[in-house]
N, C-alpha and C positions, 0 to 999 in steps of 0.2 A: 490514616487516619494520626491524629498529632496523640503525642506523647503526654501525659496531665500523669502531677505528682503533685498530690496535696496533703499535708503537715496537718497533724493531728494531734488531741490530743479525748480522753475520756470526758462521757459528760458534756461536749460543749457544745450548744444549741448554735453556735454558728457554723462548726464542723459540721454539725450534721445537715444544715441549710443548704451548705453548698455542695455537700455530696449528694444531697434531693434533688437539685437543682439538676448536678453532671448527671446522676439517675433518669433525671428524667427527659434530659436530650440524648439518651443511650447512647455515652461511651465509656468507654473505659478509661478508670484511674487504680494508681497504684497509691493507696493509702501509707500515709507512715506515722506511728507512733512516734508522735513527740512533748509528751511530759514535761513541763517545765525539771531543767535540773540537765534534761538525759542529754543525749549524747546527739541525738536528730535533732532536738530543738536550737542545742548550739549549729547546726548546720544549715541548718532552716535563717536561724540570724544570719548568717554568714550568708548566704547564698542572697536573702533581700535586704541586701544593706544593711542592718541591725533591725529588722524587722522582730522581736520578738513575741507578739501575741499568733494564736492559731485561731483559723488554719493559714497558711500560707499558701497559696497555690503557685505550680508552673505551669505553661505550657509548651512543648516545646523546650525547655531551657530557659522560658521565658519567665522573668516573676512578673502576674497577674497581679499581685498581694492577695486581700481579706477576702469574705463573704462579701462586704458592702461593694467593693469594685470590681468581685465577679459579676453579682445582681447589675450592676450598675452597665455592666459592659452587654449583659442578655439585653435590658431594657433597649440599649443603644443599639441592638441588635447589631452588636461588633462579634456578640459571639461568636456563636457558628462559623465564620469566615474560619477562626481560631480552630474550635474544633476540629472543622475538613483536612485541614492542612496535614 
């Protein structure tokens, strides 16, 4: 099963939506609390080539993007193969 990490912050509807999709897929993921200005947010920014919004999602170390990119992968039927890896 894939190693999934998702940087989030409290009260973020995009974070909630991304987590709900991953939960629906039945995959385990590690949620990293990354409020603005925190070391975790800086780590997410560094790993995602400067993206400062949340969520930032990584599957097996590969940067997927945010909620919209995750949903687009699912619609294109490209998410499940990444999750099964």
